[in-house]
N, C-alpha and C positions, 0 to 999 in steps of 0.2 A: 306710641301710646295710643290707646285706645277710647274715644273721647264719648260721652253723654252729654244728653242736654234735657232740662227739665226745668219747672218753673220753682220747685222748692227741692233741697237736697237737705235730708233729715238724718241726724249724725245722730246714732242709738237708736234700738230697737226693744228697751223695755218700754213699760207701759204708757210712758207719756208719750216715746215716738212713735210709736202704735196705735196711742190714740189720736196723734198729732197727725196720722195718717189717714185716719178713718174720718176724721171731720173734715179735712181737705178731700177728698174722695167723693166725699157727699155733697161738697162745695162743687164737684169739679175742678178742683185745682191739679196738675198732673204734679206728681212728685215720687221719688226715688227714696227707699231709706238704706241706710251703710251702716252695719255691725262689726265691731271688730273681733266678737265672739261668737261662737255658733250659736245657732236657737234652745239646743239644751244647753248650752250653759246658762244661757238667759232663764229658761223655765226654773234651771234648779237654783237659783236664788231663792232662800227664804224670807219674806216681808213678812212685813204686817197684814191684816185684812179690814180694817174696821172701816167704811166706807161711808160719807156725809151721802144724804139726800141728794146735794146737789150733783155729785158726783153719779149717782148712780143714774140720776134724772138724763146725763150726758152721755153714759153708756147705753141707755135706752133710744137717746135721739140718733149715736153712731151709727144704732143699729147693732150692736154687740149686746147687750142684756139679757137674752133670753133664760141663757143659762142660769144666769145669777140670779132674776126673778123666780126659776125654778128652784133652785137650791139653797140659794143663800139664805141666813136668819135675819129676819127683822126684827130689830131691837129697838125697844121705845123707852127705854131706862138706862144707864149705867149704875153701880155701886162704889160706896166707901165705903172702906174698915180703918176705923184704927180705937186705941183702950180698947179691943177684941169686940167690938159690936158693929155690924153689920148696916149699914143706911141705905136706902133704895133710892135712886134719886131719876123719879119720870121726867124725861125730855117733851114725849109728845101731849103731856096735859099741858107745858109752859110753853110748849113753840108751836104751837098752831098744829098737832096733829103730827110735826116733822121725826122722820126716825132715824135711825142708823140700821144699816146691812153690815152684817158677818159674811165675808166670801174674798179667800187669800188671793193676796196680789199675784201668786202664782196662777190662780184660777184663772183673772182678767187678763193677765198676760196671755194666756192657753186663747182666752176667746178671739183676744184682738187677734193673735195670728192667724188661726182658723179661719176668722172672717176676712184677713188680707189674703189668705192664699186661697179660700175660693172664689174671689174677686179678681184673682190673678193680678193683682197685684206686684210693683218687685221691689224685693226686700235683697240687699247682698249680704252674706253673713260671709262671717270670718275674713276680714280685711284686713284682722292682724293692727299690730303695732304703726304701719306704716300710712295710716289716715292723717293727713293734714290738711290745714284748712287755709285759702289764698285768699288774696287780694277783698276782702271781707268789709275793707274802708270804700270798695267802688261800688256800681251799680252790676257789677259781673262779678260775682264771688266765684269761686273753686274748690272744690272738694278730689284730691288725691289720693290714690293708695295702692297697692300690688295686692293682686287675686290669682293665684293660681299660676304667681309667677311672672304673671302680665302687669306691667304698669297702664294702670285706668287714672281716668279723668269725668269728674261730672260738672258739667257748667249748668247755673241756676240763676235766677235770680235773687233767691234770699237761701241763706242756712240758717237750719233749724237747729242749735246744739241741746240735744236731748241724750246728750251722753254722760250725764252723772257727776258726780263730785270730782274724780279722778279723770274727767275727761278731756281729749285734746280742745276743744272749744272754748271754756275758760280759760286754759292754760295758755291758747296761743294772743290772747288779749295784752296789748301793751301795757306794763305795768303802770304808767302814768295814766292811764283810761280805765282805771277800776279801782274802787275802793271794796274791801273785803273785811266784814264785820264778824267776828270768830270770838266764841266762850266756851270754853273745855271743861266739863263737869270731872268731878273727881273721881267719879265711878262709871262700871258699865252694867250691862245687863244679862247676866247667865239665864240664855232661853231654853226650852226643852221641849220639842214635838213625841206628842205620844198617841196613842192610839187607845184611847180613854175618854170616860164621858166627861162633859166639863162639870168641877163642882159646884159651879155656880150658873143661875142662868142670864147672868148678863156680865159682861166685861168687868170685871171686880179691882179695883185700886186699892192695898192699904200700906198704910202708914203703922210700921209697927219699931220698936225701941232695936230690933236687929237691923231693920232698914225694910226697904219697899220691896212688896211683890205685886205683880199682874197677871190676873185669873182671865184668861182667854179663851176663844175656840175655834176651830176649824169648822165644826159640824157636831152633832149632838155627838158623835163617838170619837172626834178627836179632838187635842186639846191644848192648848199653846198656854204655855207656864213661865212666865220670868220672874229671877229674883236679883234686887241689886246686889253687885258685888265689888269687891278690889278690881281699881284698875289695872293692875298687874296679876290679877290671876289669871291660873292655866285652865283651859277646857278638862284637861287630861286629869287635872286635879277634884275635879268635880263626878262622882260615880253617880249612875242612877241614884242607888241607893242614900248619899251624899247629899244629893239635891232633895229628892222628898222628903228626907228629914228635915232638912233645914226650910222648907216649905211650907210643911205643918204648923210653922212654929210663925209664920206670919199672915197666917189668917186664922176666922175667928173658930173657936174648940169646937163647934158643932158643925160647920163644915171641916175641920180637920178628922174627923170620926167618921166621915161619909167621902171624904178622898179617897177616890180610884186610884192606886198606881202603876204602872207599867214600864216596860221597856222605851229609853227614847229612839222614837225614830230618826231625831236630829239633833245635836246640842250646839250651843254656840255662845259665843261672849259678845256683845256689842258696844264699841265704845257709844258716850252721851255728848255731842256737841252740838252747839248750836252755832249757825254760819249764815250769811247772807252778803251778796256778792252785788254792789250796785253802780253802774244801773245794769239794767240788762239784756238790752240794746248796743250791740257796735255796727254802726253802718247798717251792711245788708246780713247782719248776723244776732239772732235771738239766741237767748239762755231759757231753758226751762227747766222744769221740775229739778232735782238734787243737782245739777248743774250750776244753778244759781243760788238754790239754798237749801240747808239742813234744818230739819229741827230734832230735839230728842222724841222718842217715839211715845212719849207721854202723852196722853191726849188724840194718838192717832191724827195728825196734821202731813205728813210726807206726803202719801200718795194723793190725798185731797188738794192740797195744795200744787203738784202736778197737777192735775186734771184739770183746775181752775187756770194755771198759765195757758194751758194749750187748749183751752176754748176760749181766750182771750186772745192769742197768739190765730188761731186759724179764722177767727173774723176779721183781725185785722188784716191777714195777708187775702184774704175774701175782698174785703171793701177796696182793698187796692186793688188786685187783677179785675175786680167787677163793678167798682166805681169809680176807679182812676181815682181814688182818692188816697191822702196819705195821715190822715187823723187818726186811723186805729193804730200804725206804726209808731207813728210818731208818740202816741200816748200809751203805748206797750208797758214797757219800763214802769212809769210812775204808778200805771194804772195796777200793776201786780206788785210793785213793791207795799202799796199800801197795805192788800189785803195779806201778803207775806209777813209783814211786821208787827201785823195784830196779832196771827198764828204765831209768830215767836214770839210775844209778849205771853200771849196765853201757855204756849208748851213751858217757857222759863219758868213762869208763876206756877203750873200746877208741878215740874218737874221740884221747884224748890218745897212747895208743902206738901209733897207726899216721900220725899228724900229721904236720909238720915246724911247730914253732912258731917265733915270733921269735926265742926266745932258746935253740928246738934246734940248735946249732950245737958243734961238738966235745963237750964233756960228755954237752950233754942226749942228743945222738944216738946216742953210745956206750950210757948209759943204756938209753934203750928197744932197742937190738941187744939189749943184756945179757938184758933180761926179754923179749922175744920167742923167744930163746935156751933161757932157761927155760923159757918156757912150749909149746914145742914139743919139751922132752926131759922134763918134767915130767908123771908121769900124772896127777898129782893137779891141776896144772893146767891139763891137759887134761882133766879131768873136770869142772872148774870152769867151763872157757871154754864149754865144750859143754853144758851146762847149760844157763849164760844165754842160749845162741844160740839154740838151739833153743825156748827160752822156759818161764821159769817158772811153776809152777800155784799158784794157790792157792783 
């Protein structure tokens, strides 16, 4: 068996693992990233692209924000549609100039990969399903895997589990040591990516009697649209023509007239769930990002929460090695979970407000419309939603 040694081994080369690697490198901490898939596979994952200012600031600090600053779309507002009316909600005016940036998660991942390659930092791709974590209840954890037919082992002081909801790290924790909280929603999102100009200038959320819709973008020439659909729906049942026809019914009439349609570049259905694992630390192993929590995409908190996790974790690990203090690693889980549960609450509330549930008929629909009406006419409510939307700081 070939053995490697480092200070931190990061399992997972998605955006959370790569960003953690960039932050650890900046702090002078040795690390290796291991990924079971290929780099091309990681880049092929289509994900959200709404970044909080805290996330963009962190990417800038890590040295990977230059292209994002050039190509990302700065947004000072988002919008709600209900009862066929469009309501623009300004974030910057209510939150001290804070803003959101539209920049696809795929682009963030590519920037992080290019930055890492330019520095010559070690990433081991295509480790497959052989990846396993060991002895994380000690000060000498290990990660083993097979690469090209050769058994390999990485010894480290810490393991960072950035390997997603289905990853090996959380799955390796003994049942009695972790508590999982989960809510599964009775619908999914059917998403389409198309090379068409976005119908709105802002990310726009629609509440209609036919169900929810989201209008977003990746650039001024590429749009990302979603509609709420049944949990058992099949992508094959949705032609482009059917999607566009349904989408038009879920935006305001003026927008429907100017909507530019075109062939879909990608089309998929994603289920919605809320999930939290508690705690997020197990001895020498830490969970971060989707390995520890999932939020419904309403409000775009997933990638931003992951960035918050690795920011806290990088500081804690730096403090351990540079100041010989365990305070950061001991407080990691509690510090992250406070922010996570606040984001879970907001995502649950926003999802509940904007979607059609099985019992959202008659009275339920009117209650949603009344709450939305209150929201857009109450300065206190607008202050609250913009504070949560732009991201709570802890």
